[in-house]
Structures are given as C-alpha cells and as structure tokens.
N, C-alpha and C positions, 0 to 999 in steps of 0.2 A: 384462569383469573389470578389476580395478584393480591398482595396483602392490602393494598389500597382498596381493591374491590371488596375484600372481606370486611374492611372497615365500614364501607358504605352499606353492604348487605346486613351487617350487624345492627346498624342504626335503623334500617328499614324494619327489621324484625322487632326491635325494641319499640318502635312506634306502633307497630301492629298489635303487639301483645299488651301494651299499656302497663298497668300496674303489676302484671305478672312478670314482666321482663326483669326487674332487679333481682329476682330469685334465681335467675339463670346464671351459669358460669360465664367466664369471659368468652363471649362469642367470637371475638376477633381472632382467636387461636384456631378456629375451624376454617377449612377451605371455603372460599366464596361460593363455589358451586353447591356445597352442602347447605350453606345458609340460605341460598336462593331457593333450593329445592324444599327446604323446611318451610320457608315463608309461603311459597305457593301451595304447599301441602296443607298449611293451616287454612288458607283461603278455601281450598277445595273441600276440606273437611267441614268447615262451617256451612258451606252451601249444600253439601251432600246430606248433612244431618237434618236440615230444615227444608230440603227441596220439596217434598210432598205438600207441606204446609204453605210454602211460598207459591206453589202452583195454584192451590185452592184460593189463596188470597188474591192472586193476580186475576183469576177468572171472576171472582166476586167483585173486583174493582172495575172490571171491563165496562159495564154499562153505566157507571156513575159519571156525572159531569166532572170535567177535569178540575174545576175549581174546588169541588168537594174532595177529590182525590188529593189535591195539593194540601188542603186543610188536614186531611187524615194523615198525610205524610209527616207534617209538622207535629201532629199529636203522637204519632208512633215513634218518632225520633230518628236520628241519622242512621243507626245500624240497620233497623228494619227497612227503612227507605232504600238504603244501599243494596240490601239483599233483593228487594222487590224490583228495583230498577232493571236488574238483569233479566227478569222474567216478563217484563212488560214490553209491548211493541215499542221499538225505538222512537218512532215519531210521537206516540202518545206520552212516553216518558219525557221526551224533550219538551212537549207542551206543558207538562207538569213542572219541569225544572224552571221554565220561564216565570212561573208564578210563585216560586219559592225565594226567600231572602238569600242574598249572597252568602252571609255568614253560615246559614244552614247548609247551603250547597257545599261550602268548604268542609263542614263537618261530615257530610255525606262522602265527599271524596276521600277522606281519611279512612273510611270503612269500605270503600268500593274497590272491587277487583277490576281494574280497567280491561283485563282480558275478556270479561263477560259483558262489557259495556262499550265495546268499540263502536257499534252502530249508533248507540245513544250519544256518545261524545261527538261523532260526526254530525249528528242531527241538531245539536244545540247551537244557537246563533253565536257567532264569534264574539259579539259584544258581551254576552253572558260569560263565555269562557274566559275572556280577559279579566272581567271583574272578579271571578272566582280565583283566577291565578294571582291577581293582586292581593286578594284577601289571604291566600296561603303565604305569599311573600311577606305581608305585614306580620303574619304569625311566625315567620321564619321557619315554616314547615317545609324545609327543603326536600326531605325524602318523599313526601306526598306529591309535591310539585314535580319532582323528577320522574316519578313512576308514570305520570300521565303524559310526559312529553312525547313518548313513542306513539301516542294515539291521537295527537292533535294534528290538524291540517296545517300546512305551511302558512296560510294566511293568519291563522290564530297565533302561531308561534311568532310571526313577524309583528303582529299587533302587540303581543306581550313585550317583545324586545323594544318596540318603539316607546312603550310606557315606562320601561325600566331605565332609569338614568345611571344607576350605580352598577358598574361591571362586577362588583363583588357578588351581587345577587345572581348573575348569570353563572359565575364560577361555582357558587355553592350548589345551585340547581344541577349544573352539569355533572357534579360528582355522583348524582343518583339517577342519571339517565341510563336505561338498561341496555339499549341497543347501540353497539359501536357504530353501525352504519348511520343511525339517526344522529348520534353525537357528531359524527363527521359532517353530516349535512347541516347541523345547526352551527357548527364552527364556520362553515363556508358561508353561511348567511351573514356573519359579522363582517363589517368593513375592516380592512387590514389595520387601520389606525386604532380602531376600538379593540381589536384582538391584541395588538401590541401593548396597549394600556392595561388590558386585563392581565397579561403575563407579568407586567411590572408590579402589579399588586403583590406579587410573591414576596417582595422585600420591603413592603410598606410596614414599618413597625407598629402602626396603629391598627392594622387589619388582621395579621396572623393568618395569611392565606397561602402559605407555602405548600401545605398538603393539598389544597384544592387545585393549585396550579400544576403540581406534580401529577395529581390524579387525572387532570385533563390531558396532559401530554402522554401519559402512560396508556390511556384507554382509547385514543383515537387510532385510526388505521395506520399502517406502516408509512405510507406516503405522507400523510399529514403529521405523523409522529416526527419524521425528519424535518419537515418544514417548521413545526413549532419548536422542536429541539434546537434547530439552528438559530431561530429567532431568540430563544432564551440564551443560547451560548454566545450570542452577539453582545450581550450585556457586559458590564464591566466586571472586573475580578471580584469586587466586593459582593456583587449579586450572586455570582457563581459559588463563591466560598460559602455564602449563606445556604445555598441549595445543598451543597455537599454536606455541610454540618448538620442540617436537618435530616437529610437522608441517612446519615450515620446514626444520629440519635434515635431515629424511629426504626432503624433496622430495615430500610427499604431498598437496599442495593439490588435485590433480586427484581424489583420493579424497574429501577432506573438503568441498570446495565444494558438491557436490550434497547433502550432508547439511545444511549450513548453510542452503541455499536452502529446505529443507523445514521449518525450525524455525518456531515461532510468531513473530509480529512482536516480541513482548517479548524473546524470546531472540535474535533477529537484531539488535535494537538493542543488546543487551548485548554481543554478540560484536563488532560493528562498532566499538564504543567502548572496546574493551580497550586498556589502556595500551601493551601491546607493539606494537600496530599503529601507534601514534604515535611511540613511542620508538625502535624499530628501523627504520632507514631502508631496510632490505633486505626486510622482510616484505611490505609492500603491493605493491612491484614484482614480487615472486615470485608473489603471488596473481594479479596481472593477467597476468603472463607465462603462467601455467598456464591461465588462461581463454582466452588467445589460442591457445596451442599445442593445447589439447584442445577447442576450440570450446565453452567453458563460460560465455560471456557471459550466457546466459540465467539462470545461477545467480548471477552477480555483479551484474547491473544492479538486481535488486530491493533489494540491500543499499545502493545509492546513496541511497535514500530516507532512510537513517539516518545519513549522513555529514555532518560539519560542513564549513565552507568550506575549511579547510586540506587535509582528506582529498580533497574534491572537486577541489581544485586539483592534488593529486598524481595523481589518476586522469586528469584532463584532460591533464597533461603526458605521461603514458604514452600516452594515446590520440592525442596529437599526433604521435607517432612511428610510428603504425601504418601499414603499407603498405595500398594499396587492397583487396587480397583480405581482410585482417583486418578492415578497416573494413566490408566487405560482410557478414562474419560477425556483426559487432556490430549492424549494421542488421537483419539477418535475425533475430537474437535478439529485438530490440525488436518486430519485426513479429509473430513467432510468440507472444510473451508479452504483447503490448500494453504494452510497456515504453518507450513513447516519452518519457514525462515524465523518468524518470531518464537516458535517453540524451541528451535535450536539455539537462538540467542540466549534464551533463558537457561537451556540445558548446559551451555558452555560455562555457565557460572555456578552450576549446581555441584554438589559433592560427587565424587567419582562413583560412589555406590549407587546414587540415583541415576547417574548417566548410564551405568550398566543396566539398571532396572528398566530405563526407557528403551535402551537397545533391545533388551529381552522382550519388551512389549511390542516393539516394531518388527521383530524377527518374522512373525507369521506373514507379513506383507510379501516376503520373498516367494511364498508359494502362490501368491495371487498376481503380484506385479514385481518380478525380479528387477526390472529396470529401475523402479521407484526405490526399492531397498538399496540398490547400488548407488543411486544418486544421493540418498540420505547418508550412506556411509561416507561418500566423498565429501559431503558438506560438513559432516562431523569432523572429518580429518582436517578440513580447512579451518574449522573453529577451534581445533586443538584438543578434541576429545575423541578422535577416531579409535583410540585404543579401547574405548568402551564397547566397540563393535567386534572385538576379537572373539573368535568362535569359542575359545576355551571359557571365556567369561560369560558367554550367553547360554551355557547349559542351565537347565532349571535349577533353582536354588534348593 
C-alpha cells in the first residue's frame, strides 16, 4: 500500500476512535497495512469483549415483534444496535432496518463492521440503502461511505451514482474504498465523459481535489491505471505542472512513479519534459531520492529515454553520489527490466569513480552470462567509458 492509502486508513481509524483519536501520534507515518490491521483489530476486540452479552440479547429479542425491536434499537442507541445487527438473522435485521429513521441508520453504519453484516446489507432494500448513502454524503462522512461500497450490490451502487450529481462526491468516496477490484468495477460503471470530468476536478481551484484524483489513479489496477494516467496526461501543461507540484509538496513520488512507468510512450515523453521538472531544482532530486529509498529505479530508468542532455546530467550527478548498495539496486533494476541502455546513458555522464563502481557491481554477471557482460563492456566502450571495465580497476576496493 501507498502513502495515499496510509492517509485514507488514518482517517478511517480517526473516525472509528472518535474523541480518543486526537491523543494518538501522527498515524500517517505508519504503513497503511499496519493501520488497516489496527482498525480491524479494534472492531474485533469490541465484538469479542461483548460477544456473550450480545448473543444473550439476540436470543432475548428473537420472539419480540419487529416493531418493538426497532423501538428498542432506537432506545439502545447506534453502537449497541450495530453490535446486535451482526448477531441477528439477516432478514430479521433487515426488517428492523426498514422501520428505523435514515439518520439513525447512518449513525449505525458509522459503528458497524461491514464484514459482520454482509448478509444484512444484501437483504436491505435498495431504496433504503440509497437514502442512507445520501445521508452519509450530506454529512460528508466519506470514510464510512467508502467502507460499505465493497458490500453493496451493483444495483445499489448504480442507484446512488444516479442520485449524485457532483463528481467530487464520487472522488472523495473512492479514496476510502478498500478493495482494488471493487474500485476498478466502480470506475468502469462511470460513463467515459463523467470520468473525464471527474479527473479535471484535480485542477479546479475551488475544489482542492488533487489528492483525491491521485488516490484514484494510484489505487486502481494496472490496466486501468494506464488508462486513467494517459487520460490525465492528455491534459494541458498547466494541469500536469499542478499535479507534479502537489506530488512534490506532499512527498508522493513513491505513489506516482509506478503510475508514470505504465503510461504510453507519448505520455511519458510529455511528463518528462514538463517545465516544472526543469525550472524547479528540487523536483528531479526528490524523484530520484524516492526511487532510491523505495527501490523504484525500474520505474525511473525507462523515463531516461526521453530526457535531454541537461536532465541526463542531473541524473548522473545524483547517481554519482549513490553508495554501493543503492548502485546495486540500480543495476538490478536494469537487469530485471532489460534497461541497460538508459542505465549506461546515465553512467556515461557519471564520475569515473562511479563508473568503476558500476562495473564492479556488474562483474558477477560474467559468471552467469558471460555474453551479457561482454555486450555491456562493448556498449560502455561505445559510450566512452570502457576503461571503467579494465580488470585492474575491478578488483575489490
């Protein structure tokens, strides 16, 4: 999971813990998987502590008329109702839900673990689900709405989409959808024109939705990631500059680099030659630092093909300061992706000491694939740094 995923998970956990959440440290610094596990563990602990009592209450409620059960639920409050809903037969709980006010059901959803209420959610009429969804939207409770998307039927999702006129709402909810497959499916349900309008909201100064658009593109599957990424890359330079600037400010290059690596060659060329990459001296080093820190050189090296001489020189200066372990990661990325040509284009501009270190890193290839090592030596010779592969210089330092 990504930093954007950690941001969404932190907000879900804050909503779950309520007043206790502000006393916690900055949750977004933790991995998203850790935050998700913690959130689910809180739900599990709550239910485990009260399970014997809940089972007794559910048995006591079983013979009572459903109207009386609904009245008791309102008296007991949303938290206890949410806990009991998972212990009641799904059809009976659905009949109770029909008799409860929409605002109360929205309160229950905030406390309910949808994993324990899958059959109940499926049994509730679509009209009720839509009204509850609209209530959550009116409250701007995006985390709760997003948690339940995975468990709604397609007809319920389509009905909610039909009621929502503002694409901002769909983007904000999409940030909190937990299943990548489900998110893909929801995106496919949107008409292409509506999807294009939603992506353009990224640069609407009145909306402040760049993070939401990035989150959508980052968290869909690879095929859809390329489709949405190319759609975003087709926008004008001002739009793309704004995306780059936000990514840089938020430190999200580790999220965005895998997306850029999947774009079409035309889109990659456009992104690499954006003015902001040339004009802001801090952006390119931040990209390369993210590639080093998160082992993303396999996503960066393909972009070298579209860089001009000044940008290649900047990459070479950065690579010239890489320690041997990072240089090994760079060589490994070239090996796995057959990206020797862009790697050597950079190496040709690097200091001699780093060229020798690269050659030393590649020397073990001779024991596995002598022909490959010989080919790399020849290419280094063509690019003017073949002397780095001299055997005397390749002895361990």
